[in-house]
N, C-alpha and C positions, 0 to 999 in steps of 0.2 A: 508494498499498500504506499504511494506518495504522498506526500504534503506538499500540495501548492501556496509557494510561498506567494506572499503578497508585495509587489514592489514596491520600493522606499520612494516616500514623495520630495520631492526638492527640498521642502521645509525639516524634513529627517533628517537628508543628506547632509543639510547646512549645518545644523546642530551637531551630527557628528563628527565635520571637520574640525567646529567650531572646540567642540569637546575634546577632540586631540591634539590641536594646536594648542589649548590652555594645558592642557596634560606635559606637553613639551615643554614649555615654557613653564612651570612649575618643576620638572627636575631637572632643567636649567640653573634655575635659581637655588634650587635645593644644593646641588650641585655646588657652585658657588660659594651657597652657606658655611657647607660643611669646609669646602679648601680652607674659608677664613678662619673658621674654628679650631682645626689640625694645626694650621698655622700659627696662631694666638698662642695653642698650648703648648708648640713647638717652642716659642720665642718666650714664654714663661716658663719654662722647662730650664732655659737656659739666662737667667736673669745677666745684663751687664754684656753678654755675650754675642748680641743678636749679628752686627757686622761681619761678626768673627766667624759664623755659624756659617754664615750663607758665602761660599768661597769664590773667589772670583775665576774665572776661566782659564781655561789653560791651553797651552799648544797655539798661538794664535799667529798666523804667517796669512802671506799673501799669495797667491795661486795666478800665476798670470799666463795664459795661452793666449797666441792670435792678438794679442792688446784687447784685451778680455781679464779683467781684474775682478776676482773672488777672493774677500777675506772669508777664512775659516779661522773655527776654533774646538775646543773639544766641550762635549757637554758638560754643564753641572747638574751633578743628583742630588737631590735631599729627598727626605722620607716620605713629605706630604707636598702638593701643593705643583703646579703649574708653573717652571722658570720662564722666563722671559728676556730678550737682551737687546742691548741699545749698543749704538756704534757711534763715533765722531771722529773727525780726523783734522790733522793737521798740514799744512803745508809749508813753503819757507817762508812767505809772505805772514801769515797766523803766529810761525812761531817765532820770526824774528823781531818781528816789529807788532804785531798787536797783542801778540801772547795769549793766545784765545783758540779753544775749538768751536769746531762749526760740528752742529749734529746731522746726521745723512736722515733726511725724515722716512723713508723707506727701509729703513732699519733700525725703527725706534718703536719699542713693545714688541717685537718678533717672537717666535716661537721657532726659527730654525736656527743652524749654527754656522750659517752662510749668508754674507753680504756678497752683493753686487755693488764694486764702489766703481766700474769701470767710468760711465760720466764724471765722479768725483775728483779723479786722477788726470785733471785738462791739459798736465802739462810735465816738461822731462824734471820738475825738480824734485827733490827728496820727500817724503809723503810720512808721518807716521801716522797711526789708528789705532784707536785704542777701543775696548767693548769690554760690557759689564752686564752682572748677570742681576735681575729684578723676579723678587717676590714680593707682591703686593707694596706695599708702602718699604720694604726692605730691599735695599741695595748691595750688592758687592763692590769690594774697592775695583775699580778700572784695571784692565790688564794689556798693556801696550806691546806693540812688533817687538821681538827680540834685536831689529836694527828696523833702519828707515828703508823705507820700497821707494824705490824708481822706476820709470813703466820701460823704461830702458833694459831691462832686465827680464823683458816679456820672452820666452820660451816661442820659439816658433815649429809647429810640426810638419811634417812629411803631409804633401798633399798627393790629392787624388786625382788621378788625370782621365778624361773621357774624350775620346775622339769620334766626330761623326764627319761621314766622308758625303758628297754631295755632289759629283761630277767633279772638279779642278777647286771647288770652295770644301775646306775643312775647319769643321767648330770646332773648337779647343776649350771643354770647360773643366774648369782647375776649381778644387774645393778651399773652402775658406780665404777667399780672400774677397777683403772688407775696403774699408775707409783710409783706415791707415796700413795696409799692407797686399801688396802688390806680387807678380809672380813673372816670373821671369821663365819661358819657355824657348827650350833646346830641339831642334829638326833637322836632320839629317837624312839624306841617301842612303837608302841598305846596302851594307859592302863600302862606304867612303865615308866611314866613321872621323876622319880625320877632318874632314870637309863640313862640321858643326857651325849652324846659323844658330842665332836666338833672336828674341825679340822681346819687349817686356809690355806688359800690360797690367792697366789699373782697371780694367772693365771687363765681367766675365756675362757670356763666353767669349771669347777669342775666335775671329777669322784670319783664314790666311788663305792663300789662293797658290796653288802649287802646279807643278808639270802636270801631265794628265799620262798615266803608264806608266807611275815608277812607284816604286815602295819606298815608303815614308816610313822612321821612327820619331817619335816625339816626347820629349822628358820635359818636368817641371820640378821651380822650386818655389818658396816662398820669402819675399825678402822685403826688407823694411828702407828705403834706399837715405832717409834722416840718419839714420842708426849704423850704417854698412852690415846688417844684419841678415845673414840667410838660411834656409832650413835645409835639411838633405833632398835628396833629388828624389821625386817618383820613381818608381816602376817605368822602363821604358813602353810605349806602347806604340805598334808598324801597323798600318796601313795601306793599304794598292790603291792609288788616285786612279777610279776607273775612268773610264771615256765616256762614257754615259752614267744618267741614273740608273739605279735598280729596279726592278722590276715593281717593287712595291712601292717606290716615290713615283713611279710611270704612271699606276695604279691610281693613286691617289690624288696625281693632276690630273688624269682624264675624267675620272668622278668628280672632281671640284668643279672642272670646265661644264659638264654637263648639267649638275644640280644648279650653275647660273645661267646656264643658256635655256631651261627649262624656266627658271626665276625669273628670267627676263621675258623668255614668252608669255606665260601667266600676269606679268606686268602689263604687254602693250597689247595684250588682249581683253582687260579691263580698261583700259585707255581709250580703246577704241571702240569699246562698246558703250563706255559714258560721251563719247564725242559725240558718238551717232546719236545717242539721244539727246543731247542738247540740240544737235543741226535738227533732227525730226520734227521736235519739240517747235524748234525758232520759224522753218519752215512749211510745215504742213501741222499746223495748231488741230486741236480737236474740234469737231463740230456736234454742241447736243444734238440726238436724236428727237427729234418730235413726238410731243406726248401724242401716242392711238387709243382712242376711247374703246372700253371693251363692252364687245357685244352683244354679252352674254346677260348684261342687264337692260339690253334693251327690250320695251314693249311692244309690239307687232299687234295692231289690233287687226283684228283678220275677221271677218265678215259673213259670216254663220248663212246656209242656204235661206235661212228664213228670213233673216233680213234683207236679203236679195227679193227675197220675195213681196215685202213689204215696201222695196225701193218702188221710187214713184218716177220716173219719167215725164218730166214735162217739157212735153214738144208744144211749142209755139209757131206758131203760123199765122200770118195775115193775112187773111179772105178778104174780099169784098162781103158785104153785107149782103147771103143770097141762102135761103135756105138748101135749096138743091146740094151745094159744093159744103157745107158743111157736114152734111147728113150720109156724103160719100168721105167725110175725111175721117169722121167717127169713125167710120165703120173699115175704115183701110188701117185706123191705127188699134183697133181692138184685134185684128185678123195676124198683126206685128206680136204684141204684146198683151195680152190678156190682158195683165198686172196692172198695167200701164193707165193711168187717169191723166185724160189729156185735158188739157187746159185749153179753154175757145178763146180767141181772142176776136174781137169782130172789129175791124176796120172800117173804114169809113169809107162808102161809095162813091165810088166816082162818076163822073157823069160823062 
């Protein structure tokens, strides 16, 4: 036996969603309250030693790769509560003239143990950075870098090289090329390694036109011209420069041309039809059809045979006042139509 459940109404669904949101909010508030209570109990159990009991972060260093600078540190462990961190930096100007530190807003009150400081390390001077742990209103001491950091120390990784051939045009894609990191491409004819040609690129990908029908090899490395700093060479990639495009490229080109042709044909037909409609309306305007009455509602008076029988045929004839002629006329009229009642009109006699 199956029970047929009644579908819930919109009001019931809304009330249930509100109840679930309220329950989630209550759990969050309860969790925060318990954290505060446990933190307070932890601090009360160690009077006068609150700052010492919240240790400062350790192993603070900058991991800089391809001009991207990430500040990292080891996490701080406490029995209760969730630790957050804040980061500040100090450049040469702040250190020597203003004697101040600049807070990094993106790295304030964060729970992660790393911070991207690339945008803050904006020049080639020495920077100092520091981080501290926070638990509620309690903070640890600041932990500084073991030595000042300069972005010239960044490490360049070995790039990955991709070469695509389209006839004589070679498209070369080098990984990790960005604003301050360029690439240098080396290429040579296979078997003639001593004739190596190279070109520098600050855009990606890069196009080179080479001789068709020749097998070329390519290699790349990253470099920063301002620092005269180079990465290791990538693995060589060899490609045969084809005389013609590949079948796949030909198929793609033909398909594209056909689609464009069909689209242009459809648009042309549509515009021609619109032009025809406008021309037809201008030269041959529409003429309204005259109204034709309906014969269904017309009433036709048909005279019955009886009506014909009572119809009077009025024959008027002007005769001289003479009895013989009048009698002859009446007899003639009765013979032609016995139902007619002639009317006699007597004219004036003539002399």
